[in-house]
N, C-alpha and C positions, 0 to 999 in steps of 0.2 A: 579404481577411480577413472573417470573420464573427464577430459577437458571439453566443456560445452559452453556455447554462448547462452545467454539468458533465455533467448527465444527457443533454442533447441532443448534447453532444460525443461521448459514448460511443455514443449511437444512430447518429450520423453515421459513426463509425468502424466499427461493426458493419455498417451499410448498405454501406459501401465494400468491406468484406471479402466480403460476400455477393455483391456485383456482380462482384468480381474473380475469385472462385473458386467454381465450382458445387459443390465438395466441402465448403464451409463450411455447417454445420447448427447451428441454435440449439435448445437444449433447456432447459425449465424450467417451473416452476409458474406458470400464468397469464401467461406471457410473450406469448401470441399475441393472442387477442381483447382481453384487458384491457390488454396492453402492459406487464405487470409491475406490481408494487405501487408502484414508484417511476416507472412509465411510461418506463423506459429503453428498452424495445423497442417503444414505441408506433409503430404503422403498418407494422412490418416484416412481419408475417404477411400483411397485406392486399396488400403489394407483392410478396412472394416466395413466398407459398403456405404451406399447412399442412404440406407435406412438408419444408420447410426451416426453418420457425419452429414448433417442435413444443410444444404444451401437454402436459405430462406429468402423471401422478398425483402426489399428495403423498408422494413417496418418494425422498429424496435418494440413497440407495444405488442405487435403480433408475436414477436419472438418470445417475449417474456410471458404473454398470455398463453401461448402454446406450452411453454415450460410448466406453467401452473397446472394445466390439464394433464400433462405427462406425470407430474409429481403425484397428483391425485390417483393415478393408475399404477403407482409403485415404481416409476422410473426415477433416475437421478440425472436430470438434464443439466447441461453446462452451456450457458448462453455466452456468446461473444458479442460485445458491443464494440463495433469497429473502431470508433474513436470516443474519447471521454465526452465530448460535446454532443454526441448522438444519443446519450442515455436519457435525455430529458423527455422525449416522447414516451419512454417506458416508465417514467417516474411514477405516474399514477398506479400502474400495475405493481411496481415494486413496493411502494409505501402503503398502498391501500389493500393489496391482496397478498403478495408474497410475505410481507412482514407480519401480517395479522391473522392469517388463516389458522395457524396452530393455536393461537390464543382464542380466536373466535369459536373454534370447534371444541374448546376445553381439552385440547391435546389429542383429539382423535384423528386429526389430519396432520401429517408432517409435510414440510416443504423443503426437501433436500435439493435445493436449486443452487447452483454456483453461477454467479454472474461475473464474467471476466471483463475488466475495463482497462485498456491501455490509457494511462493518464500522465499529466504533466507536460512540461515544455521541453525545449532543448533540441528539437529537430527541425525548427524553422517552418512549422506548419501554418496554414492560413486559419482564419477565424473558425471556431467550432471544432478545431482539431487539436487544440492544446488548452486543457482546462484541468482544474483540481477540484472536483465536486465532492470530495470525501466527507466534508462536514455535514452535507445534507443527509447522508446515509448513517453517519455515526449518531446523529440526532434522532434516528428512527428506531424506536424500540422494536425488537423482534428480528433485527438483522445482525449478523456477525460481519465485521468489516476488517479485512486484513490487507496489508501491503508488503510486498516482498522486495528485497534489496539485493539479492545475490542469486546465482544459479542454483546452489544447493537448496536454499529455501524455496525458490521457485518450483523446483522439482518435487520437493517433499510436501510443501503446503498446498499445492494444487490438488494433490491426492487426499490430503487431510480435509480440505474443503469439500471435495466431492463425497467423501465418506461421511461427512457430518449430516445429521438429520435436520439441522437448522439451515436456513438460507444464508449463503455467504456471498458478500460482495468482495471480489478479489481484484485489487488494484495492481497493475503491472506498469512500472515506470518505463515508458516507451523509449526514452533516450538511453536506457541501459540494455536494450535488446541485444546489442552486439558485444557487450562486455563478456569476457570469458572467465570461467572459474572451474575448480574441481567439483565434480558431482559424483557422489556414491550412489549409483543406480541400484545397488543392492540394499540400500537403506530401508529399514522396516518402519513404516509410518506410525505404527503403534508404539514404537520405542523412541522415535525421534522427538525432539523438543516440540511440545504442543504448539499449535498455531496461535493459541491465546497468550503465549508467554513472550515477554521481551527478552532481549539478549544484550549483555554488555560486550561490545565488540572491541573496545579499547579501554583498558583500565587506567584510572587516574585518581588524583586526590585533591585537586584544587577547584575544579569546575565540573559540573555534570552537564553534558550536552545531549539533548534528546532529539531524535529525528526519526524518519522512516522513509522507505521507498527510494526515490532517486537521490536524495541528499545524504544518504548514509555514507556513500563513497566520498562526497565533498567534506562531510564532517570528519571522517577519518584523516583526510588530507590536512584539515585544519588542526586536528590534534597533533599531527606530526610537526606542522609548522610551529605550533605553540610550544612544543617540547624544546625547539631550538632556542626559545626565549626563556626557558626555565619554568614554563607553566604546564602542569600536568592535567590533561583534560580526559574525563571519562565519557566515552561515547556510548549511548544506549540506542539500539535499534528497536523501536516499539513493536514491529511486526504485526501486532493486533491493535487496531484503532478503536474497535468496539467489540468486546470490552478492553479497556486499557489495563495493562499489568502494573498497577500502581505500586505494589510492594517492591518491585525492582528499582523503580525510580526513587521511592522513599529511602531505601537503603543507601543508594548512592548520594542523595542530597544530604542525608544525615552525616555522611562522611565528608562531603566537600563543602557544604554550606552555601553553595551557589548553583543556580539553575539557568540554563539557556535552552530554549526550544527553537527549532528551525523547521520550516516547511515552505513549499512553493506556493501554497494557497494564500489568499489574502489574509491579512491579520484580523480584521474585525469578524468576530463570531467564529473564528477558526479553532482547530483542535488545540493549538498552542494556548489559547485563552483558557480552555477547560483544564489543561494540564497545569498551567500556572496557578489557577484558582484552587484546584484540588490539592496541589502540593503545598501551597501556602496554608491551607486549612490543616493539613496533616503534619507539616513540618515547620510551622511558623517559628518556633523557638530555636530551630537549627539553622535558619536562613541568616546569612550575614548581609545579603543584599536582596533587593526585590528581583523576582524572576525577570528574565529578558527574553523577548521574542524577536527572532529574525525571520522575516517572511517575505512572500511576494507582496506587491503593493495592491491596494484596494481599487484596482482597475482591471478591465479585461486583459487577458494575456496579449501583449503587444506583438506586432509583426516581427519577423525573424531578425531584422537588423537591430531591434531594440530589446530582444529577449535577454541578452547578456546583462542589461541594466535591471531587469525585472527579477530574474532568478537569483536567490541567495547564492553567493559564491564564497570562496575561501576568505577573501578580504572582509566581506560583510560579517561572516561568522566570527572571525577573529576580533572584529570590532565589538561584536556582542559579548565575547569573552572578556574583553577589556572593560566593558560596562559592568559586567557582573563582578569583576575584581576591583572596581572603583578606580581603574587606571584611566589616563587620558584617552578620550575616544571621540567619535564624530559628533556626539550630542553634547558632551560636557564643555567643549571649548577650552579645556584645560591644556596647557602646554606641558610636554614631558620634561 
């Protein structure tokens, strides 16, 4: 086991993929000599050469378009989108080409493209540098969408994404890049938990709390705080946003009877709405209360001094747990 930061775990996973398959190629802005703005690809160009770790122009549509051509020729390109808000120039390529070519060619063409996107807030970035665009991509048939929350998953799931014959959008929570954790670098990706599977990270019996990416750590802290008040919260890390591993959520909700979903993205049309609706359909007679969503607000990410009010934190999540339990909360106006 190694103690690695989140960023170094992704670096190690990319290194392993480059070593194991000569068809793996990395593309992105400043990923070579600089090692990326977050230094996630640090040292890879030096060790594997400029023909495999390619510094590209500042043109996201060009990066993804080049990846489509490489995939046609049998390569496994990995694109880095420098910041979440920079993905939009490549949106047409991703939803019109990457997501549809396998279907359009009746399965004769594969698109084994991995698109890495640092996402979310919490680092005090300016406009276009802190966004949560995941719902756009989960709504796009033909894409697999995953979000990692810890260094071990970051290491394993980047390799699983690259090995997949389907296009994968790989969301990395940028505010967790410096978090450390144990990583088994000898882990075999073929026997590790599939990237499509959710994981119960904290077991509980009173409330099911579903989240992903940067908020998994916050949700675990909320579960610990709730325990001090005698409330047992089961925390589920989705890991895969498309497809969603609904059986894991269903099993938990049938046990607890209550569901809270939290994510940084805005509430309207977000992933939380889909989970709430789907679980209501599947578990209606097990639910004791309506599902609760704790999300970012339906405004652009605010500037750094206001981010703390925008991002769901421990207190807002615990307030959502109180709502699910029918206890006094910020919306009820009830006094304890």
